[in-house]
Backbone as CSV, one residue per row, in Angstrom:
resi,resn,N_x,N_y,N_z,CA_x,CA_y,CA_z,C_x,C_y,C_z
1,MET,30.355,-30.884,-41.265,31.196,-30.137,-40.347,30.466,-29.846,-39.047
2,ARG,29.147,-29.665,-39.148,28.352,-29.397,-37.963,28.409,-30.554,-36.977
3,ILE,28.343,-31.781,-37.489,28.403,-32.973,-36.647,29.763,-33.052,-35.959
4,THR,30.835,-32.736,-36.686,32.179,-32.758,-36.120,32.277,-31.802,-34.939
5,ARG,31.734,-30.615,-35.079,31.769,-29.629,-33.990,30.971,-30.112,-32.787
6,LYS,29.820,-30.722,-33.053,28.998,-31.227,-31.955,29.705,-32.353,-31.213
7,ILE,30.329,-33.256,-31.944,31.072,-34.346,-31.313,32.217,-33.789,-30.483
8,ALA,32.951,-32.824,-31.034,34.067,-32.211,-30.303,33.571,-31.528,-29.039
9,ALA,32.427,-30.851,-29.113,31.875,-30.174,-27.938,31.483,-31.181,-26.865
10,VAL,30.856,-32.274,-27.264,30.466,-33.313,-26.311,31.700,-33.921,-25.647
11,LEU,32.737,-34.196,-26.448,33.974,-34.745,-25.888,34.608,-33.781,-24.905
12,ALA,34.652,-32.510,-25.252,35.255,-31.506,-24.367,34.505,-31.414,-23.047
13,ILE,33.195,-31.425,-23.100,32.381,-31.358,-21.881,32.601,-32.606,-21.031
14,THR,32.647,-33.770,-21.659,32.872,-35.022,-20.933,34.211,-35.003,-20.213
15,ILE,35.248,-34.577,-20.910,36.576,-34.506,-20.296,36.588,-33.482,-19.176
16,ALA,35.942,-32.335,-19.388,35.926,-31.267,-18.392,35.228,-31.710,-17.110
17,VAL,34.126,-32.414,-17.232,33.368,-32.854,-16.066,34.120,-33.931,-15.295
18,SER,34.791,-34.830,-16.010,35.455,-35.949,-15.338,36.768,-35.557,-14.673
19,ALA,37.455,-34.541,-15.189,38.755,-34.169,-14.643,38.589,-33.508,-13.279
20,HIS,39.194,-34.061,-12.275,39.227,-33.508,-10.917,37.841,-33.334,-10.305
21,ALA,36.861,-34.085,-10.720,35.513,-33.954,-10.168,35.545,-34.210,-8.668
22,GLY,34.909,-33.344,-7.920,34.790,-33.515,-6.482,35.970,-33.036,-5.661
23,ASP,37.075,-32.677,-6.282,38.233,-32.198,-5.532,38.019,-30.743,-5.116
24,SER,38.562,-30.381,-3.960,38.511,-28.989,-3.532,39.551,-28.186,-4.324
25,ARG,39.457,-26.888,-4.244,40.412,-26.006,-4.938,41.841,-26.314,-4.492
26,ALA,42.042,-26.455,-3.189,43.377,-26.743,-2.656,43.888,-28.103,-3.134
27,ASP,43.002,-29.092,-3.199,43.386,-30.420,-3.700,43.813,-30.353,-5.155
28,LYS,43.065,-29.609,-5.967,43.400,-29.466,-7.390,44.757,-28.795,-7.552
29,GLN,44.985,-27.729,-6.786,46.272,-27.030,-6.859,47.412,-27.964,-6.457
30,LYS,47.211,-28.726,-5.408,48.233,-29.661,-4.932,48.556,-30.704,-6.002
31,LYS,47.516,-31.248,-6.655,47.721,-32.245,-7.713,48.471,-31.652,-8.903
32,ILE,48.156,-30.418,-9.252,48.845,-29.773,-10.378,50.306,-29.519,-10.027
33,ARG,50.569,-29.052,-8.812,51.964,-28.839,-8.389,52.748,-30.155,-8.435
34,LYS,52.140,-31.232,-7.950,52.814,-32.531,-7.953,53.061,-33.012,-9.379
35,MET,52.070,-32.856,-10.256,52.233,-33.239,-11.657,53.392,-32.467,-12.275
36,ALA,53.464,-31.165,-11.981,54.531,-30.335,-12.544,55.901,-30.795,-12.048
37,GLN,56.023,-31.061,-10.757,57.302,-31.514,-10.212,57.691,-32.881,-10.774
38,ASP,56.730,-33.800,-10.856,56.997,-35.123,-11.433,57.439,-35.002,-12.895
39,THR,56.777,-34.121,-13.642,57.116,-33.922,-15.051,58.513,-33.352,-15.202
40,LEU,58.840,-32.353,-14.387,60.191,-31.771,-14.452,61.246,-32.817,-14.118
41,GLN,60.990,-33.645,-13.121,61.965,-34.684,-12.769,62.156,-35.671,-13.920
42,ARG,61.063,-36.048,-14.577,61.160,-36.938,-15.746,61.954,-36.268,-16.866
43,LEU,61.710,-34.986,-17.084,62.435,-34.245,-18.115,63.924,-34.202,-17.789
44,TYR,64.271,-33.933,-16.538,65.679,-33.828,-16.147,66.412,-35.157,-16.304
45,VAL,65.706,-36.265,-16.104,66.309,-37.581,-16.320,66.526,-37.814,-17.810
46,ALA,65.515,-37.477,-18.613,65.607,-37.695,-20.060,66.571,-36.723,-20.727
47,LYS,66.652,-35.502,-20.220,67.487,-34.459,-20.825,68.076,-33.607,-19.700
48,PRO,69.188,-34.044,-19.086,69.752,-33.347,-17.929,70.024,-31.848,-18.149
49,SER,70.371,-31.446,-19.368,70.650,-30.032,-19.635,69.409,-29.157,-19.492
50,ALA,68.224,-29.762,-19.498,66.983,-29.000,-19.369,66.865,-28.363,-17.976
51,LYS,67.476,-28.977,-16.969,67.384,-28.427,-15.607,68.002,-27.039,-15.543
52,THR,69.157,-26.868,-16.141,69.815,-25.563,-16.173,68.992,-24.566,-16.972
53,ALA,68.434,-25.023,-18.078,67.616,-24.148,-18.920,66.398,-23.642,-18.150
54,VAL,65.730,-24.526,-17.419,64.558,-24.130,-16.636,64.967,-23.167,-15.528
55,GLN,66.045,-23.468,-14.822,66.485,-22.618,-13.716,66.931,-21.234,-14.180
56,ASN,67.525,-21.133,-15.379,68.030,-19.858,-15.885,67.002,-19.059,-16.677
57,ALA,65.840,-19.624,-16.915,64.801,-18.954,-17.695,64.069,-17.918,-16.844
58,ALA,63.355,-17.036,-17.514,62.501,-16.084,-16.802,61.379,-16.841,-16.084
59,GLY,60.959,-17.940,-16.682,59.922,-18.759,-16.077,59.642,-19.969,-16.929
60,TYR,58.729,-20.783,-16.453,58.377,-22.009,-17.160,56.913,-22.342,-16.879
61,ALA,56.366,-23.224,-17.686,55.009,-23.714,-17.462,54.994,-25.209,-17.754
62,VAL,54.215,-25.943,-16.990,54.106,-27.393,-17.150,52.624,-27.753,-17.227
63,PHE,52.273,-28.562,-18.247,50.885,-28.976,-18.457,50.786,-30.481,-18.617
64,SER,49.682,-31.020,-18.156,49.313,-32.404,-18.404,48.093,-32.367,-19.305
65,ASP,48.106,-33.168,-20.355,47.029,-33.151,-21.346,46.513,-34.554,-21.570
66,ILE,45.216,-34.665,-21.698,44.609,-35.914,-22.147,43.629,-35.555,-23.256
67,GLY,43.745,-36.268,-24.350,42.891,-36.004,-25.489,42.206,-37.271,-25.957
68,VAL,40.997,-37.105,-26.470,40.214,-38.219,-26.980,39.834,-37.905,-28.418
69,LYS,39.989,-38.884,-29.289,39.597,-38.707,-30.682,38.735,-39.879,-31.102
70,ILE,37.559,-39.561,-31.636,36.635,-40.581,-32.115,36.205,-40.200,-33.525
71,LEU,36.554,-41.034,-34.462,36.241,-40.853,-35.882,36.763,-39.520,-36.414
72,LEU,35.894,-38.534,-36.629,36.317,-37.305,-37.297,36.617,-36.147,-36.360
73,ALA,36.407,-36.313,-35.074,36.591,-35.188,-34.160,37.265,-35.636,-32.874
74,GLY,37.876,-34.683,-32.238,38.510,-34.973,-30.966,38.678,-33.703,-30.160
75,SER,38.920,-33.873,-28.892,39.185,-32.729,-28.037,40.076,-33.178,-26.896
76,GLY,40.632,-32.213,-26.249,41.488,-32.511,-25.118,41.393,-31.401,-24.096
77,LYS,41.818,-31.718,-22.915,41.782,-30.750,-21.834,42.990,-31.010,-20.957
78,GLY,43.532,-29.958,-20.447,44.662,-30.117,-19.564,44.715,-29.008,-18.540
79,HIS,45.509,-29.237,-17.544,45.749,-28.247,-16.509,47.244,-28.104,-16.325
80,GLY,47.635,-26.964,-15.819,49.046,-26.758,-15.593,49.306,-25.568,-14.701
81,ILE,50.590,-25.256,-14.632,51.032,-24.162,-13.782,52.176,-23.436,-14.474
82,ALA,52.127,-22.117,-14.413,53.221,-21.288,-14.909,53.906,-20.683,-13.697
83,VAL,55.239,-20.678,-13.716,56.004,-20.191,-12.568,56.981,-19.121,-13.025
84,ASN,56.943,-17.967,-12.350,57.892,-16.885,-12.580,59.109,-17.179,-11.709
85,ASN,60.257,-17.432,-12.320,61.445,-17.791,-11.542,61.934,-16.669,-10.633
86,ALA,61.751,-15.414,-11.033,62.236,-14.289,-10.222,61.404,-14.107,-8.960
87,THR,60.082,-14.192,-9.084,59.202,-13.917,-7.947,58.642,-15.186,-7.293
88,LYS,58.801,-16.325,-7.960,58.228,-17.615,-7.531,56.692,-17.600,-7.567
89,GLN,56.101,-16.590,-8.210,54.650,-16.504,-8.367,54.144,-17.652,-9.228
90,GLU,53.119,-18.343,-8.758,52.500,-19.434,-9.496,51.184,-18.949,-10.096
91,THR,50.936,-19.337,-11.328,49.653,-19.052,-11.973,49.116,-20.378,-12.501
92,PHE,47.951,-20.772,-12.002,47.336,-22.001,-12.470,46.633,-21.724,-13.792
93,MET,46.781,-22.650,-14.727,46.277,-22.433,-16.071,45.527,-23.663,-16.557
94,LYS,44.812,-23.466,-17.650,44.092,-24.573,-18.281,44.395,-24.571,-19.767
95,MET,44.152,-25.703,-20.382,44.407,-25.862,-21.805,43.226,-26.608,-22.403
96,LEU,42.819,-26.176,-23.580,41.749,-26.831,-24.311,42.202,-26.999,-25.743
97,GLU,41.964,-28.162,-26.316,42.332,-28.396,-27.708,41.167,-29.021,-28.452
98,VAL,41.110,-28.700,-29.725,40.112,-29.274,-30.614,40.857,-29.771,-31.838
99,GLN,40.479,-30.940,-32.313,41.144,-31.492,-33.492,40.142,-32.158,-34.405
100,ALA,40.446,-32.106,-35.677,39.614,-32.760,-36.676,40.505,-33.702,-37.472
101,GLY,39.896,-34.679,-38.094,40.653,-35.644,-38.874,40.320,-37.047,-38.408
102,LEU,40.533,-37.983,-39.259,40.168,-39.365,-38.995,41.066,-39.982,-37.929
103,GLY,40.466,-40.675,-36.979,41.251,-41.370,-35.969,40.414,-41.788,-34.784
104,VAL,40.982,-42.677,-33.979,40.355,-43.137,-32.747,41.475,-43.331,-31.740
105,GLY,41.284,-42.849,-30.534,42.298,-43.088,-29.525,42.301,-42.064,-28.419
106,VAL,43.163,-42.326,-27.441,43.356,-41.438,-26.308,44.843,-41.139,-26.219
107,ASP,45.185,-39.852,-26.137,46.577,-39.432,-26.004,46.772,-38.797,-24.637
108,LYS,47.861,-39.171,-23.974,48.256,-38.530,-22.720,49.693,-38.061,-22.890
109,PHE,49.931,-36.809,-22.578,51.296,-36.320,-22.620,51.456,-35.136,-21.691
110,ARG,52.693,-34.771,-21.457,53.040,-33.619,-20.626,53.845,-32.644,-21.470
111,VAL,53.678,-31.369,-21.219,54.375,-30.326,-21.962,55.071,-29.392,-20.980
112,VAL,56.314,-29.036,-21.294,57.062,-28.053,-20.513,57.440,-26.907,-21.449
113,PHE,56.988,-25.709,-21.126,57.366,-24.500,-21.855,58.458,-23.794,-21.064
114,ILE,59.458,-23.281,-21.760,60.523,-22.505,-21.132,60.513,-21.116,-21.763
115,PHE,60.377,-20.096,-20.931,60.279,-18.711,-21.385,61.606,-17.998,-21.123
116,ASP,62.274,-17.602,-22.201,63.575,-16.953,-22.078,63.475,-15.537,-21.522
117,THR,62.355,-14.862,-21.768,62.209,-13.472,-21.328,60.972,-13.300,-20.454
118,GLN,61.021,-12.264,-19.626,59.876,-11.935,-18.774,58.669,-11.561,-19.632
119,ASP,58.918,-10.874,-20.735,57.841,-10.459,-21.627,57.108,-11.674,-22.205
120,ALA,57.850,-12.677,-22.635,57.224,-13.888,-23.187,56.385,-14.601,-22.124
121,LEU,56.900,-14.699,-20.907,56.162,-15.327,-19.809,54.897,-14.541,-19.495
122,ASP,55.022,-13.218,-19.376,53.868,-12.372,-19.058,52.777,-12.476,-20.119
123,LYS,53.178,-12.484,-21.380,52.185,-12.611,-22.454,51.458,-13.942,-22.366
124,PHE,52.197,-15.012,-22.102,51.591,-16.338,-21.981,50.570,-16.356,-20.843
125,ILE,50.944,-15.824,-19.692,50.077,-15.857,-18.516,48.887,-14.908,-18.670
126,ASN,49.140,-13.672,-19.061,48.106,-12.644,-19.031,47.220,-12.583,-20.267
127,SER,47.737,-12.957,-21.403,46.951,-12.870,-22.633,46.471,-14.223,-23.113
128,GLY,46.941,-15.261,-22.497,46.627,-16.595,-23.007,47.445,-16.837,-24.257
129,TRP,47.306,-17.997,-24.802,48.099,-18.342,-25.970,47.315,-19.324,-26.785
130,GLU,47.356,-19.154,-28.064,46.583,-20.026,-28.937,47.440,-20.497,-30.092
131,PHE,47.499,-21.810,-30.257,48.140,-22.405,-31.422,47.033,-22.715,-32.405
132,GLY,47.236,-22.365,-33.644,46.232,-22.659,-34.659,46.663,-23.824,-35.512
133,GLY,45.689,-24.517,-36.049,45.981,-25.618,-36.959,46.654,-26.765,-36.252
134,SER,47.304,-27.593,-37.016,48.020,-28.732,-36.466,49.325,-28.874,-37.213
135,SER,50.390,-28.992,-36.478,51.679,-29.150,-37.136,52.577,-30.015,-36.279
136,SER,53.535,-30.642,-36.926,54.532,-31.418,-36.209,55.854,-30.691,-36.293
137,LEU,56.545,-30.644,-35.199,57.845,-29.995,-35.128,58.860,-31.027,-34.685
138,SER,60.009,-31.048,-35.313,61.054,-31.976,-34.904,61.881,-31.353,-33.795
139,ALA,62.206,-32.145,-32.811,63.021,-31.658,-31.709,64.416,-31.313,-32.214
140,LYS,64.996,-30.277,-31.625,66.342,-29.850,-32.009,67.355,-30.894,-31.555
141,THR,68.368,-31.100,-32.365,69.408,-32.038,-31.969,70.600,-31.308,-31.389
142,GLY,70.713,-30.025,-31.644,71.821,-29.238,-31.114,71.365,-28.419,-29.924
143,ASP,72.320,-27.846,-29.203,71.985,-27.021,-28.050,71.588,-25.622,-28.492
144,LYS,70.720,-24.993,-27.702,70.323,-23.609,-27.921,70.310,-22.944,-26.557
145,GLY,70.863,-21.793,-26.439,70.812,-21.062,-25.184,71.335,-21.876,-24.027
146,GLY,70.457,-22.170,-23.060,70.846,-22.877,-21.848,70.817,-24.378,-21.988
147,GLY,71.087,-24.912,-23.133,71.142,-26.356,-23.294,69.793,-26.965,-23.604
148,LEU,69.092,-26.414,-24.586,67.762,-26.893,-24.897,67.747,-27.961,-25.985
149,ALA,68.729,-28.840,-25.999,68.703,-29.946,-26.947,67.457,-30.774,-26.683
150,GLY,66.751,-31.151,-27.729,65.527,-31.922,-27.588,64.278,-31.067,-27.499
151,ALA,64.442,-29.749,-27.419,63.306,-28.841,-27.357,63.022,-28.299,-28.743
152,VAL,61.831,-27.725,-28.894,61.504,-27.024,-30.128,61.198,-25.578,-29.777
153,SER,61.504,-24.691,-30.691,61.159,-23.292,-30.535,59.755,-23.117,-31.083
154,VAL,58.820,-22.700,-30.228,57.434,-22.557,-30.666,57.065,-21.109,-30.953
155,SER,57.882,-20.164,-30.505,57.739,-18.749,-30.835,58.984,-18.050,-30.319
156,ASP,59.066,-16.753,-30.569,60.216,-16.009,-30.068,60.312,-16.162,-28.562
157,ASP,61.473,-16.541,-28.091,61.774,-16.630,-26.660,61.002,-17.717,-25.906
158,VAL,60.415,-18.676,-26.637,59.693,-19.769,-25.983,60.097,-21.085,-26.636
159,SER,60.526,-22.034,-25.777,60.839,-23.384,-26.243,59.934,-24.364,-25.514
160,MET,59.827,-25.559,-26.070,58.890,-26.529,-25.519,59.465,-27.938,-25.592
161,TYR,59.249,-28.693,-24.524,59.529,-30.127,-24.498,58.190,-30.839,-24.380
162,GLN,58.057,-31.983,-25.000,56.864,-32.803,-24.850,57.302,-34.186,-24.392
163,LEU,56.687,-34.671,-23.330,56.984,-35.998,-22.805,55.767,-36.886,-22.961
164,THR,56.021,-38.104,-23.392,54.971,-39.109,-23.485,55.262,-40.170,-22.429
165,ASP,54.448,-41.201,-22.382,54.684,-42.290,-21.426,56.021,-42.981,-21.671
166,THR,56.517,-42.889,-22.908,57.777,-43.564,-23.245,58.994,-42.641,-23.141
167,GLY,58.803,-41.388,-22.753,59.935,-40.478,-22.602,59.785,-39.222,-23.431
168,LEU,60.923,-38.597,-23.739,60.951,-37.351,-24.484,60.519,-37.602,-25.922
169,ALA,59.580,-36.801,-26.406,59.082,-36.976,-27.777,60.097,-36.436,-28.772
170,ALA,60.361,-37.203,-29.819,61.267,-36.753,-30.880,60.536,-35.819,-31.827
171,GLU,59.234,-35.967,-31.926,58.423,-35.109,-32.774,57.282,-34.579,-31.925
172,ILE,57.057,-33.289,-31.979,56.049,-32.653,-31.140,54.900,-32.204,-32.016
173,THR,53.694,-32.588,-31.640,52.518,-32.195,-32.395,51.794,-31.083,-31.655
174,ILE,51.585,-29.979,-32.348,50.839,-28.862,-31.781,49.515,-28.795,-32.516
175,LYS,48.442,-29.045,-31.792,47.113,-29.014,-32.389,46.509,-27.649,-32.137
176,SER,45.260,-27.470,-32.478,44.567,-26.226,-32.166,44.352,-26.193,-30.659
177,SER,45.208,-25.469,-29.974,45.209,-25.458,-28.517,45.150,-24.045,-27.983
178,LYS,44.448,-23.860,-26.882,44.377,-22.560,-26.226,44.786,-22.731,-24.769
179,TYR,45.722,-21.899,-24.345,46.196,-21.887,-22.965,45.726,-20.587,-22.330
180,SER,45.183,-20.654,-21.105,44.704,-19.451,-20.440,44.692,-19.668,-18.927
181,LYS,44.572,-18.544,-18.193,44.482,-18.619,-16.734,43.246,-19.406,-16.332
182,ASP,43.378,-20.145,-15.245,42.255,-20.900,-14.705,41.621,-20.053,-13.600
183,GLY,40.492,-19.442,-13.910,39.802,-18.559,-12.966,39.375,-19.263,-11.694
184,ASP,39.168,-20.559,-11.740,38.720,-21.297,-10.558,39.868,-21.621,-9.600
185,LEU,41.107,-21.630,-10.095,42.233,-22.060,-9.255,43.168,-20.937,-8.829
186,ASN,43.003,-19.751,-9.376,43.864,-18.614,-8.990,43.168,-17.709,-7.994
C-alpha cells in the first residue's frame, strides 16, 4: 500500500507541475472561463434542457479533469469555476483525485455541477467538497426539476453531468475527489 501511495503522489505532482506551467494568473483564469463556456455549449447541444436548468439554478460549477492511472495507482487534477447566478460572482476552484485499482490509461472529462439552492452552492465553494471511495452512477432518464434528464443527483440539491470526448456520459464515475477554492486564482 505504501508503494501505491508513493506512485499516486508522484503522479499528482507531475500533473500539477505540467498543468498551466508558465501561464500568468490572468491567463489561467481566461483559460478556465473558456473551458467552462465550451463545456456548457457542448452540454447544451447534447442535452438542450440543461440550459434552462443551469440558468434557473442558484449556481453552477464546471471542471476539466485529466487523470492518469499506472498499474495499481492513479491520480488526477482539474481546474474549474463556480458561478453564483444571482451575483455573477466567480470562484476559481481546483480538484484533486486519487484512485487505486488495476489499470493503465489517461482519462479526460468535463463535469458540470448544478446547485438548486444557495446553501448547496455556498457549501461547495466555502467548505470544499469531498467524494469518498469510487462509485458509478447511472444518468437519470426522466426529467427532474428544471429538466435535468441525463444528470445524476450527487447530494441534496446538487446534480451533475459528465461529458467525455464522445459526448454526455451515460454512467458517471465518482472517484475519491476533493474540490476546493484555488488560492492562487482567487
